[in-house]
N, C-alpha and C positions, 0 to 999 in steps of 0.2 A: 462366317456369315451368320447373322442373327436369324432366328427362326420364329416366325409368327405362329406357326402351327406344325404339327407333326408331318403334315403333307409336304410343306415346303422343305423341311429338313430332309425328308425321304427323297424328294425329287432332285435335290441339289447335290446329294452326296457323290454322284457320278463324277463331279468335277473336283474330286479330292486332289487330283494332280494339280489343278489350277490353284486350289487353296494352298497346297504345300509349297508350290514353286513360285507363285507370284501373288502373295497376299496384298501387296500394295496396289498392284494393277487390277486385282479382282474387283475392288469397289468401283472401278471406272469401266470395266470391260468384261462383264459376265452377262450372257444373254441365254435364256432358257425358255423353251416351250415344251410342255409335256401333257400326256394323258395318263391316267392311272386308274387301277382298280384296287379297292381297299377291302380287306377281309378281316374278320374277327373270329377267333376260335374260343369257344367256351365249353366244349365237350369233346369226348373221344370220337364223335361222329364226324369231326372235321370242321374246316373253316367255312364260314358263310359270309355273304356280302355284308359289310358293315352296315348296321341299321341307320347310322347317322350320316355317313358320307361315303357311299359305296363306289361312286364314280366321280372323277375330278378332272378339271382342266386347269392348267397353271401356266402363268407367264412370269418370268423374272427378268428385269432389265436394269442395267447399271445407270442408264440415263433416261431422260424424258422421251418416251417413244410412243408410237401409235402402232397398234396391231392391225394388220389387214388379213381378213379371213379369206378362204379360198374363193368365195363367191364375190369378193370385192368390198364388202362392208367393213367398216373400221371401228375400233374401240381404243380410246385413250387409256394407256396403262396407268392406273392411279398410283400416287406416291404415298407411302406409309412412313410418317415422320419417325415413329418409334424404332423402325428398322433401317431408316435412311436408305430406302431402296424403292424402286417402282415394281409393283406386283399386282397381278390379277389372279384371283382364285375363285373358281366356280365349282360347286358340288351338285350332283344330280342323283336322283333316286334310282334311275335305270340307265343302262348303257344306251338305249334308244334315245332318251332325253339328252344325254351327253352328245351323241353324234348328231342330233338334230340342231343343237345350239352351236356345236363346234365340229362340223363334219370333217372327215378325212380329206387331206389335200395339202397344198403348199401354203404355209403361213409366212408372213413377212413382218419384220419390225423395221420401222423407219423413224429417224429423228435427226436433229441437228448434230452435225459433227461425226456421224457414223455412216457407213455404207448401208444400203438396203440389205438386210439379213434374211436369208431364206431358211425355213424349218420344214423338214420333210416328214409330214404325218400322212403320207399318201395311202398307206395300208396298215391295218392292225398289226402291230408287232409286239403285243403284250408278252412278257416272259411266259414260257409255256409251263404247264403243270398247275394243279390246284394247290395253294399253300397248305401245308399240314405240319403239325408238331406232335411228336410223341416223346416219351422219356420220363413220364411221371404218371400220376393218377389224377384224372379230372374229377373234381368233387361236384356235388349238386349245386354249388354256388357259382360254378363256371370258372374255377381256377385250376391251374395245373399244380398239383401238390407234389413237392419234392422234399426229400430228407436232407437238411443242410449239413448234417454230420458226415455225409458220404459224398464222394465225387458224383456229380450229376452230369449225364450226357443227354442232351436234347437232340433228337434226330429231325432233320428237315426234309421236305420234299426236294427232289432233284430239279435243278434249273437246266432243263435239257437243251435249250438253245442259248446257253450262256455265251459261248464263243462262236456260234454258228449263224446267228441272225443279226442283221443290221451291221453296223461298223464296230460294235464293241458292246461288252456286257459288264455290269457291275453288280455286286451283291454286298450287303452289309447286315450285320446282326448287332443287336444291342440288348443288354439286360440292365435296367436302371432301377436303383433303390428309390422307394417312395418315402422312406423314413430314415435313410442313412446315405452314405456317400458311395455305395457300391455302384460301379459303372464298368461293365464288361462289354467290349465291342471288338468287332473284327470286320475287315472288308477286303475285297479283292476286285481287280479290274482285269479284263481280258486283253487290254491294249496298254502299251507303255505310254505314259504321259510325263513330260518334263523330267525324265530320268527315273520315274517310278517304274519298276519292272512289271511286265505282263504276267499274270497268273493264269495258267491254262484251265484250271478246274474251279468250279464254284465251291462255296462253303456247304458242307453236308451235315455238320454237327456243331452244336454249341456245348462247350465244356465249362462247367462251373465247379471249381475246386471245393473240396470239403471245407466247411466253416467259413466260406465266403459270405453266405447268407445267414441271417439271424432268424432263429425260430420265432414264429408268431408275426413276422412281418411280410409285407407284400411287395412284389417287384413287377415292373412293367417290362414285357418282352416285345420286341419289334424286329421283324425281318423284312428287308427291302430288296427287291429284284428290279433291275433296270436294263432295258435294251436301248442302245443309242442308234438312231438312224441318221443323225447328223452329229459330227464331231469335228469342228473347225477351229484349229488353234492358230491359223495363219492370218485370217482376215482382220482380226483385232489383235495387234501385237501384245503379247504377254497375257492375253485373256482367252476367252473361249466362247463359241457358239454351239449350243448343245440342244438336240431334240431327243426326248426320252419317251419310251413306253414303260410304265412302271406297274409293279404289284407291291402291295404292302400287306403284311400280316401283323395284327396286334393280338396280344394275349397277356394274361396276368399269371404270375407265379406266386403261390403261397408256400413259404418255407415253414414246415412243421416237423419238429423232431419226433422220433417214435415215442408214443405215449402222450403226446401233446393234444389236448382237446381244442379244436378250433373254436373261436368265438362265434356267437350267432351272427348271421349276415345282417347288415344294416337294413333298416326299414325307413321309407319316406313317410314322415308325419305331416309335413307341410310343403306344398308344391311352390315353386317360384311363381311370383305374381307378374302379370303383364304390366308393362311400364309405358307411359307416354312422357317424353322428355324433349326439351327444345335442343336445337343445334347449339353446340358450344358448352352445354351443361354436362351432367354425368347421370348415369343410371346404375342402381345397385340391385342385384338379384341375390336371393338367399334361399336355402332349402332347409326345412326342419327334418330332423331324423332321430332315430333311436337305435340302440343296439341292446338286445336282450331286455327290452322294456325300459331301459334307462335313456332318458332324453339327452341329446347332445353329448353322447359318449364319444370323445375324440381319440381314445387310446388306440394307436396303430390303425387309425381310419384315415383314408385319403380321399380327396375329392378332386375331380377334374371338371372344368367347365368347357362346354362346347358352344361355338357360334355357328349356326347353320350347319351343324354336324361336324365341324372341324375343331379339334382340341385347341384351346387357348393356352399359350404360355404367358404367365404373369411376368410383366417386365418392369413393374414399379412406376410406369408412366401411363401408357394407354390402358393397360389392364392391371388392376391391383386386387390382391386377395386380403381378407382380414375382416373380423367382426363375426357376430353370431351367424350360425347357419352357413359356414364356409362362404361368406359373402364375396361376390364378385362385383367390383365397380368398374364400369366402362367410362373412361374420362374423355373430355373434349369431344363430345359426340359429333359425328358427321353423318351424312346420308348413307355412307357405306356401313354404318353400324346398325341400321335397321334390319331386323330379322328375328330369329329364334335363338334362345339361350336355354341350355339344359345342363344338368349336373349328373355326373356318374360317381357314386360312392363305392368304395371297395375296402374290405378288410380281409383277413385270412379266412373268413367264413363265407364270403361271396360278394357279388356285385349287384348294385341296384341303380336304375336310371330314373331320374325325375321326369316329370312332364316338361314340355317345352313352353317357355314363356316368351311372349312376343314384345319386342321393343319397337314402338312407333315414334317417329320423330314428329313433334308438334311445333307450333310457331314459337319464336323466341319471345319470352316475356321480359318486362322491365326487370332490372336488378332488384333483389330484395336482400336486406341486410340480415346476416346471421350473427354478426358480432358488431356491436356499436362501440365507438370510442367511449371513454368514461362518461357515464350519465350523471356523475356527481361533479360539482365544481372542484377544480384542482388548485391547490396553493402549494407552490414549491419555493425553495430557497434560491436566491440569486446564484447563478452559476451552475445550477443543476441541469442534468439531462432530463428532457421530457420525451416520453414515447407514447404515442397514441396509435392504436391499431384498430382496423376494421376488416370485415369480410362480407362479401355480398355474393349470393348466387347469381349466375348468369352475367356477371360483370366481366368486361374485357379490358377496362381501363379505370384508373382512379386519378382524381385531382383534388389535393387538399387546399383548403381556403382558410385564411385568417381574416375575420371581420368581413366576410363576403368577397375578398380579393384572392385570386389564385396565388399560391406560393410557388415560385419558380423551382422546377426540378422535383417537386413533391408529388410524384406520380406513381407511387407504389402503395400497397395496402397498409404499410407501416410508415408513420411519420416520426422522425427523430429531430427534435429541435433543442438547441442549447447544449451546453456542456461540451467536453472534448468530442470532436467528430460530428457534432450537430450541423445541420445544414444552415442554421442561422442562430444568432443569439436568442435565447428564450425570451419571449415578449408576451406581455399580457394580451388577452383578446379572446374571441370566441372562435374555436377551431371546429371545422367539419370537413367531410370528404364527399365528393360527388362521384358515385359509381356509375359507369356508363357502358352501353353496348350499342349495337347497330340500331336498336329500336329507340333508345332514349336513355335517360339517367334518373337517378334517385339520390337525394341527399341524406346523409346520416344525421343523427341528432348532434347538436352542438355542445362542445365542452368549453366551459368558461375557465380560463387559465389566469391565475394571479401569481405574480412573482414578488417576493418580499425579501428583505434582509433580516436575518434572525440569528441569534446565538443558540437556538434550540431547533436545528433542522431535523427533518425526518431521517430515521436510521433504524436498522435492525436491532431490537433489544431482547428478543426471545425466540428460541426454537423449542418445540415440544413434539414428542413422538409417542403416540398411544398405539401399542402393538402387542400381540402375544409373542412369547418366547417359549420355544420347546425346551425340554430338558437337554442341557448341554449346549444350547444355542446362545450366541452372543449377538450384540448389536453395537455398531460403532457410529457415534456422532462425531462431527468435526466442526471446527470453527477456525477462522483466521482473524487475529487481532491486528489491526493496522489502520492506516488512513490518517493517523495523527502524528504527533511528535515521536520519532523513533526512540527517544530516551524516556518517554512517559510510560506509565504502567496503567493497568486496568483491573478493577475488581470483577471477578466472575463467580457466579453461583451455578453449580451443577447438581441436579437431583434425579433420583430414580425411586419412584413411588410405586409400591406394590400393595402392602396391607392397607395403606391410607386410601386406596381406591374404594374401600368398603363404604366410605361415607357417601359415595356416588352410586351405591347399590350395585357395585361390581363385586361379585363373589369369587370369580375365577382369577384372582390376582396372583402375581408372582410372589411366593412366600418370603423370600429373603434376597431382594435385589442387591447386587454388589456393583461398585463402580470404581474405575481407575482413570485418573486424569493424567494424560501424557503430553509432554512438550515435544513435538515431532520436528521442529525446525532443525535442531542439531541432529547429527548422525553419529552414533545411534540415538534413538529417542530416549528421553529422560522421563521417568515416572515422577510426577509432581506430587500426587497424593492418591490414596486409596481409602475407601470407606465401605464397611458392611454393618449397617445399623447406626443411625445418627446419634443415638444415645441421649436425646433430649437436650442437646447443646444449646445454651442460651445465645451464643454467638450465631449459631445457625438459625435459631428462631427469629433473632433480630434481622438477619439477612433475608429470611422469608418475607417478613413484614415489609421490609424496605422496597422490595420489588413487586409486592402484591401477590405473592404465590400463596396457594391454599395451604393451610396448616396440616401437619401430619397428625394422625389420630391420637397418638400418645407418645410420651417420652421413651417408651420401651418398644415401640414398633420397629420392625426390622427394615424400614425404609432407609435409604442412603442419601447422603448429601455431602458436598465438598464446597467450601467457600474459600477463595483465595483473593485477598485484597490488592495484591500488587503483582499481577502477571505481566511479563515483558511482551511486547509485540512479537507475533510469530504464529505458527500453526500448532493447533492442539487437537487431540482426540479424547473422547470419553467412551470407554468400553463398559457395557452393561451386560451382566449375566446374573444367574441365581447362584448364591453362595452354597446352597445345598443341593444343586442339580435338580431343582424343582422346575415347574412350568407354570405358565399363566400370563395374564396381561400385566403390563407395566407402562407407566408414563415416565419418559426420560426427558429432562428439560435442561436448557442452558439459558441463563439470564445475564444480561449486561447490568451490573450492579452500580453503575455510575449514577449518582444523584443528578437529576436534571439541573439543579441549581449550580452544580460545579462543572457542567459540560462546557467545553470550548472547542475551538478549531484544533487545539493541540491534543485533545483527548482521543486515544485509540478507540476504534469502533469494532463491532462484529461485522467485518466487511464480507464475510462468507460464513454460512452455516450449512451443514449437510448431514445426511445419514445414509449409511450403507446397510442394506437389509435384504434378506431372502423373503420374497413375497410369493405365496403359493398360487396356483391356478385358481381363479375365481376370488382371490383375496384382495384386500385393499389396505394400503399403508396410509395412515392419516398423519400428515406432517403439518404442524401448526407453526406459524411465525407471526411476530408482532412488529409493526412499524410504529415506533414511538416518536416523540418530538412534536413540534407544532405544525409541521408541513408534510406534504406527501413525499414519496420517495420512489424512484424508478428501480425496479428489481428485474433480474434475470432468474427465472425458475426453470430448472432442468430436471427431467427424469430420464436418466441415461441407463440403458441396458445393453443393446447390441455393441456399443463401443467398448464396454468392459470386457467383452470376449476377445478383443483384439490386442495385439502388442501395444504398449508394454504391460498391460494389466493381465491379459490371458486368464481371466476368471472363468473357470468351468461352470456351466449352468447359468451364464448371464441371461437376463430376461431378453427375449427376442423382440417383443413389441409392447413396450409400456404405453399406457395412456394416462393422461393427467387432467384433472379437473380442479380449477382454482375457485374457491368459495369464499365469500365474505362471511366470516364466522358469526358476526353480530346479527346479520339479517337472514342468513341461510341462502342468499342469492348466489347463483352460479355466475361467475364473472367471465370465464373463458375455459375452453377445453382444447387439448392438443393431443394428437396421436402420432403424428410424424411431422417433424419440424420443417421439412421441405426445402432446406437450403436457404432460408430467408437471409439475405445479405446483412440486414440490420442485426439479426441475432448473431451471425458469425462475427461481425466486426465488434459487437459488444462483448462477446465471449473472449475475444483476443484482448480487449482493453482491460477486462477485469481479471485476467490471468487464469481463466478456466481452462482445463485441459481440452485439447482440440477434438472437436467433432466436426469434420469437414465434409463428410459424404452427404450430399443433399438427399439421397435416396434412403438414408438410414431411418430406422423406425424409432429413434430416440425422440422424446417429447420435450418441447421447450416453449416457454412463454416469456415475452419481454413487454413490460408495461409499467406505467406510472400509476401508483396506488395512493389514495389518501391514507393518512395515519389511521391505524386500526388493526383488528385481528383477522387473520386469514388462515385457511387450510388448503394444502395441496393434497388431493386424494389421488393416489397412484396405485395402479395394478396392471396386470397383463390385459391386453385386448381380449375380449370375449372369444373363446375358442382357441386361444394360444396358450402355451404352457407358462407356468410361473417361472421365477428365477431371481437372480440377484440383480438389484438395481441400486443406483445411488441417486438420491434426491437432494438437490442443491438450491440454495437461495443466495444470490449475489447482490450486494448493493451496487448500483451503477452511479458513479459520481457525475 
């Protein structure tokens, strides 16, 4: 069962027997009504009512149902698409307020296809005893401090009516890592369900083996007690009807080895701001903070967001995390999202809670464009693929037009025309898109498209990377030569400039860049050439001039270059490092050295260029590429991080959330940005066409852009999303035929 909040997970765990025995039936036949008290412990004085959500009423239903209260009034149980379930959750500041809204008595759920279901909440049956935790030292920041090098035993209060009240009792404990994969859990039930044995005694201790926790990190503890007053596994075959009275205890554990000084507790520097947003749009909340006087210090610091006092679990759909200030974005807003949002920040030094910000739902405005199709006229070669993209806030539908007439089937934010897989042959005309919602629509700017026959079509002719290299660090660029006659060859120029950057007032250059050109199509790869110091070669000077590359500062500079006039089609890599283990900035470049006058359809092209590089937190990798020829070209640009951490790559330290900005180098104008590709079908289909390695998870944080660009110079600026760690990423540019 997916969990929208910690309360739902806590109130549903009693049905562990249902979960284990009938998972297929559960999604169709699980019904729950519960009341609960929620406690938090932050000191040795004991637990207190949770300040955010101390009392709660919950309903969970597998089908579309109506809840009837004891007095006869009714409430439709709302549907949560992210969880694919019907759920009602209400929290209250006092027990009196809870009982006034949802008094004790018999509740009923009714709906099509199910019998009327009864839930016995006729008298308080909350688990007895006040929740309490001992077994460590409570620090002034409100955390239970334990020594991770030793076995730790946490003692719990006794659940005195565990097997004596109601029709059954359940207890569960959880210790969850906030920065690692530690997950310790245990649970017992006092009744046998679907073959699961009954356990006569509750859990009295939590044991954490030595070295399970990591010093300096924080862990969330949760203990749940439930008493069931209804437990019906017969009315709904294979499912269950459950009424629960629950208690929940939350606390945090700081693992600190002896002699370890805890960090300062976080401080709130900027509170979340109130938001007004229309239905169907999104709202983003963030919190400014500092640790020890350092702003935005993320090291071993975690943040939880709460809606109306209930912790939110990010699911990548309704709720997404990412961006400055531990930003929370609430997507596809409905009336149910109006309320208060607050953040809780915690590290091994302590806990701090932000002020609550209010989200108010306003009227729906007309769509407004955040990304226009190309504002420049586009000229493309006959037979080319053309891609136009747009994005508009508050839009629920798109319709593309050519010369004012709707294009059949062109109803997504991305229009693909012409070329293999296009919806229609590329045709000249003026293209625009109408973005609409329930209020009305708005038209994008129009893009004038011209289609010509030419022997000089648009194509990738250069890749350049300007980046620092640490001592001992290397960088790998790649390219694929193809697209023409398989028997033809191509001239290629590769350069690594360090000392020659001095002419651009760069003083911290790499002192002695060295490069190796490898032919990787065969197995094993073959070294084509190496160079450390270009030596003032006349052949290389001539090659520089032919492609318009800047000259090196002297014939004795230790810049490197390799020129090969006749490379066979296939895959190549260029590895760059410093020959003397130095550090500094370097610009590494690949050039297609084919003269325009000799280019033909048989000439191999740079059909893919790429770079694999470690990018630090807060850093940016600038990847330049040039589209040459007399027409525009469609390209797929990808900044892939998370996918590199999976098989078959299994790269340790892969970047978790890259963001990419595409810039027109000549004008400095931003063309588009992307942080998560979102499963765009046009991007996925195009990646398959051009032979890119598969990235198929629509929820992945990899960044991708697909668009047609005029001939010219461009840069892709790539780095980790603010507030996320750095890591290894590959930046790729593919030509799309």
